[in-house]
C-alpha positions in Angstrom: 42.7 -29.6 -43.4 42.3 -26.6 -45.8 41.5 -23.2 -44.2 38.2 -23.0 -46.1 36.0 -24.5 -43.5 33.0 -23.1 -41.5 31.3 -24.1 -38.3 27.6 -23.3 -38.1 25.3 -22.9 -34.9 21.9 -22.3 -36.1 20.1 -20.8 -33.1 16.5 -19.8 -33.2 17.3 -16.2 -32.2 21.1 -15.8 -33.2 23.0 -17.5 -36.0 26.8 -18.1 -35.1 29.3 -19.1 -38.0 32.9 -19.7 -37.4 35.2 -19.2 -40.3 38.6 -21.0 -40.2 40.3 -18.7 -42.8 39.7 -15.5 -40.8 39.4 -17.4 -37.2 36.4 -15.2 -36.4 32.8 -15.9 -35.2 30.0 -14.0 -36.8 27.0 -13.4 -34.5 23.9 -12.0 -36.1 20.2 -12.3 -35.5 18.6 -15.3 -37.4 16.0 -13.2 -38.9 14.9 -12.2 -42.4 12.8 -9.3 -43.9 11.0 -10.0 -47.0 9.2 -7.3 -48.9 6.2 -8.0 -51.0 6.4 -11.8 -50.4 9.4 -12.2 -52.8 12.1 -9.7 -52.3 14.8 -9.7 -49.6 14.6 -6.3 -47.8 17.1 -7.2 -44.9 18.6 -9.9 -43.1 20.4 -10.4 -39.7 20.6 -7.6 -37.1 19.3 -5.0 -39.7 15.9 -7.2 -40.0 15.8 -7.3 -36.4 16.2 -3.5 -35.9 12.9 -3.4 -38.0 11.1 -6.2 -36.1 7.5 -4.9 -34.8 8.0 -1.7 -36.6 7.7 -2.8 -40.3 4.6 -1.9 -42.5 2.4 -4.8 -43.7 4.3 -5.4 -47.0 7.3 -6.3 -45.2 7.3 -9.8 -43.4 9.9 -10.2 -40.7 10.3 -13.7 -39.3 12.7 -16.3 -37.8 13.2 -19.3 -40.2 14.0 -21.5 -37.1 11.3 -22.6 -34.6 12.0 -24.8 -31.4 15.6 -25.7 -32.8 14.4 -27.0 -36.0 14.0 -25.5 -39.5 10.6 -24.2 -40.0 11.1 -22.2 -43.2 13.7 -23.9 -45.3 13.7 -21.4 -48.2 14.4 -18.4 -46.0 17.0 -20.2 -44.1 18.9 -21.3 -47.2 18.9 -17.6 -48.4 20.3 -16.5 -44.9 23.2 -19.1 -44.8 24.1 -17.9 -48.4 24.0 -14.2 -47.4 26.0 -14.8 -44.3 28.6 -17.1 -45.8 28.9 -14.6 -48.8 29.5 -11.7 -46.0 32.2 -13.8 -44.3 33.9 -14.8 -47.7 33.6 -11.0 -48.8 31.3 -12.2 -51.7 33.7 -14.8 -53.0 32.2 -17.9 -51.9 34.7 -20.9 -52.6 34.2 -24.7 -52.0 34.4 -25.4 -48.3 33.7 -28.0 -45.6 31.0 -27.3 -43.2 30.3 -28.5 -39.5 26.8 -28.0 -38.4 25.7 -28.1 -34.7 22.4 -29.9 -34.2 20.2 -30.6 -31.2 20.4 -34.2 -29.9 16.8 -34.8 -29.1 15.4 -34.4 -32.8 14.7 -37.0 -35.4 17.0 -38.3 -38.0 14.7 -36.6 -40.6 15.1 -33.2 -38.9 18.9 -33.8 -38.6 19.0 -34.6 -42.5 17.1 -31.3 -43.0 20.1 -29.3 -41.6 22.5 -31.1 -43.9 20.2 -30.6 -47.0 19.9 -26.9 -46.0 23.7 -26.5 -46.5 23.6 -28.6 -49.6 20.8 -26.4 -51.3 21.9 -23.0 -50.0 24.4 -22.5 -52.8 27.6 -22.2 -50.6 29.6 -24.9 -52.6 29.7 -27.4 -49.7 32.3 -30.2 -50.5 31.7 -32.2 -47.3 29.1 -31.6 -44.5 29.5 -33.0 -41.0 27.1 -32.9 -38.0 28.1 -32.3 -34.4 25.8 -32.7 -31.4 25.2 -29.3 -30.0 25.9 -30.4 -26.6 29.3 -31.9 -27.5 30.2 -28.5 -29.2 29.0 -26.7 -26.1 31.2 -28.6 -23.8 34.2 -28.1 -25.9 33.4 -24.4 -26.1 33.3 -24.2 -22.3 36.9 -25.8 -22.3 35.8 -29.2 -21.0 37.7 -32.4 -22.5 34.3 -34.0 -23.7 36.4 -37.1 -24.8 37.4 -38.4 -21.3 35.2 -40.6 -19.2 33.9 -38.1 -16.8 30.2 -37.3 -16.6 29.2 -33.8 -17.6 25.8 -32.1 -17.3 25.2 -29.3 -19.7 22.1 -27.1 -19.6 21.7 -24.8 -22.7 19.0 -22.3 -22.4 18.1 -21.0 -25.8 15.5 -18.5 -27.2 12.8 -21.2 -27.9 14.3 -24.4 -26.2 16.4 -25.8 -23.3 18.7 -28.6 -23.9 19.8 -30.8 -21.0 22.4 -33.2 -21.8 24.6 -35.8 -19.9 27.9 -36.2 -21.8 30.8 -38.9 -21.4 33.5 -40.2 -23.6 32.6 -37.9 -26.5 29.0 -38.9 -26.7 25.6 -38.2 -25.1 24.4 -40.5 -22.4 21.1 -38.9 -21.8 19.3 -35.8 -23.4 16.1 -33.9 -23.0 14.9 -31.0 -25.2 12.0 -28.8 -23.6 10.2 -26.0 -25.3 11.0 -23.4 -22.5 13.6 -20.6 -23.2 14.1 -16.9 -23.7 10.8 -16.5 -25.8 8.9 -17.8 -22.9 10.6 -15.6 -20.4 9.8 -12.6 -22.7 6.2 -13.6 -23.1 5.7 -14.0 -19.3 7.1 -10.5 -18.7 4.7 -9.1 -21.2 1.8 -10.9 -19.7 2.7 -9.7 -16.1 3.0 -6.1 -17.3 -0.3 -6.2 -19.1 -2.0 -7.7 -16.0 -0.6 -5.4 -13.3 -0.2 -2.1 -15.2 -2.9 -2.5 -18.1 0.0 -1.8 -20.5 0.9 -3.6 -23.7 4.6 -3.7 -24.6 6.7 -5.2 -27.5 8.7 -8.3 -27.5 12.0 -6.2 -27.9 11.0 -4.2 -25.0 10.4 -7.4 -23.0 13.7 -8.7 -23.9 15.6 -5.6 -22.9 13.8 -5.8 -19.3 15.1 -9.4 -19.1 18.7 -8.6 -20.2 18.8 -5.6 -17.9 17.3 -7.2 -14.9 20.6 -8.1 -13.2 22.1 -4.7 -13.4 18.8 -2.9 -12.4 18.4 -5.2 -9.4 22.1 -4.4 -8.4 21.4 -0.8 -8.6 18.0 -1.0 -7.0 16.3 0.6 -9.9 13.0 -0.2 -11.5 12.8 -1.1 -15.2 11.3 1.7 -17.3 9.3 0.7 -20.3 7.1 2.3 -22.9 4.1 0.9 -24.3 0.4 1.4 -25.0 -2.0 1.9 -22.3 -5.0 -0.6 -22.8 -7.7 1.8 -21.3 -6.7 5.0 -23.1 -5.1 3.5 -26.2 -2.1 6.2 -25.8 1.5 5.6 -25.5 2.9 5.8 -21.8 6.0 5.2 -19.7 5.8 3.0 -16.6 8.3 1.9 -13.9 8.2 -1.7 -13.3 9.5 -3.3 -10.2 12.2 -6.0 -10.7 10.6 -8.1 -8.1 7.5 -8.3 -10.2 9.5 -9.5 -13.1 11.6 -12.0 -10.8 8.5 -13.5 -9.5 7.0 -13.8 -13.2 10.0 -15.7 -14.3 10.3 -18.2 -11.5 7.8 -20.6 -12.7 9.6 -20.9 -16.0 13.0 -21.3 -14.1 11.4 -24.0 -11.9 10.3 -25.8 -15.1 13.8 -26.1 -16.3 15.1 -27.1 -12.9 12.5 -29.9 -12.7 13.5 -31.2 -16.0 17.2 -31.2 -14.9 16.2 -33.2 -11.8 14.4 -35.8 -14.1 17.6 -36.1 -16.1 19.5 -36.5 -12.8 17.2 -39.2 -11.5 17.9 -41.3 -14.7 22.0 -40.7 -14.5 23.9 -43.8 -13.9 25.6 -43.6 -10.4 29.3 -43.1 -11.5 28.4 -40.4 -13.8 26.2 -38.9 -11.1 29.3 -38.7 -8.8 31.2 -36.9 -11.6 28.4 -34.3 -11.9 28.3 -33.9 -8.1 32.1 -33.0 -8.1 32.0 -30.8 -11.2 28.7 -29.3 -11.0 26.3 -28.1 -13.8 27.5 -26.3 -16.8 25.0 -23.6 -17.6 25.1 -21.8 -21.0 23.0 -20.4 -23.8 21.8 -16.9 -24.5 18.8 -17.0 -22.0 20.9 -18.7 -19.2 22.2 -15.1 -17.9 18.9 -14.0 -16.5 18.9 -12.6 -13.1 18.6 -15.4 -10.0 18.4 -18.3 -12.6 21.8 -19.9 -11.7 21.1 -19.3 -8.1 17.6 -20.9 -8.2 19.3 -23.8 -10.2 22.0 -24.1 -7.4 19.3 -24.3 -4.6 17.0 -26.7 -6.6 19.5 -29.2 -7.6 22.1 -28.9 -4.5 24.8 -28.8 -7.1 27.4 -26.2 -8.1 26.6 -24.2 -11.2 29.3 -23.1 -13.6 28.0 -20.2 -15.6 29.5 -19.7 -19.2 31.4 -16.5 -19.7 30.3 -16.4 -23.4 26.9 -18.2 -23.4 25.9 -17.1 -27.0 29.0 -18.3 -28.8 30.2 -21.3 -26.8 28.8 -23.9 -29.4 30.6 -22.1 -32.1 33.8 -21.9 -30.1 33.5 -25.6 -29.6 32.9 -26.1 -33.4 36.2 -24.1 -33.9 38.1 -26.6 -31.8 36.6 -29.5 -33.7 37.7 -27.9 -37.0 41.2 -26.9 -35.7 42.3 -29.9 -33.5 42.4 -33.6 -35.1 41.9 -35.0 -31.6 38.2 -33.9 -31.5 37.4 -34.7 -35.3 35.8 -38.1 -34.1 32.8 -36.3 -32.5 31.6 -35.1 -35.9 29.7 -37.5 -38.3 27.8 -37.7 -41.5 24.1 -38.2 -41.5 22.9 -41.1 -44.1 20.4 -40.4 -46.8 21.0 -36.8 -47.6 20.2 -35.4 -50.8 22.9 -33.6 -52.9 
């Protein structure tokens, strides 16, 4: 296959694009800033830096919501700009492999392909790969053999729970719980306990730093606005409060994993018992989550070392290795 091939994982929070010609993975925030309703002001990480700080004439948004495209026009712009960055301004005809969630409709899957067609990136061929399959390959698992594999991908808006075997998906469940819900829970708890309003980015930083803070025995230091006085203040937040706040959402994911396990054929269940659960996704690294998953299911938990890029790594393997080409397929009825 020609070198001009891209693999795209459109996450709600981050977009990951693998470029075959450079053999690199671009990771940027899947975010766009529009000035005066029609002018691109910033995109990617630059737009995220402005988030919750921009004036009223600049609208900053995520074009994806719950794993599906919510704003097709802005998503097309983002894909064009990111591919342009990777191609150093010289976009040439290329093949595209795009990862999509399993538990979405055929219409929603076609929307992903139509997006690439209409983004102005000179797509020659567009192939779809189930996200869970690419995830497994990205974790170094041979997804084409007959063993049962349980993948749990905890993303920004959603968590996808999938049972894989023989290069396909036996069972899948997409639930609307992920990193955003974790952030909202942290904001709610701090508001309730400390009468303090904090931003989404502050809550996300608390979530990310939770593991290292707990290890060092330090509280999280946050800045926000006091509800009573209306003035900016600094507060120390005990990590135990945050742990307790997140537990409810962790348990919701674990309960859904159990539902999938209850429906799993016995032979595949035996494989899963031997190999354990594979935990990935940007929000999967939160403190105590893997430990609670282990206790809740009684299974071993394999935590991804590179949870954000595992799907993109899997797409790179499909692009480079002919043995895995069969897991990619075309969706009928797309417009050109």
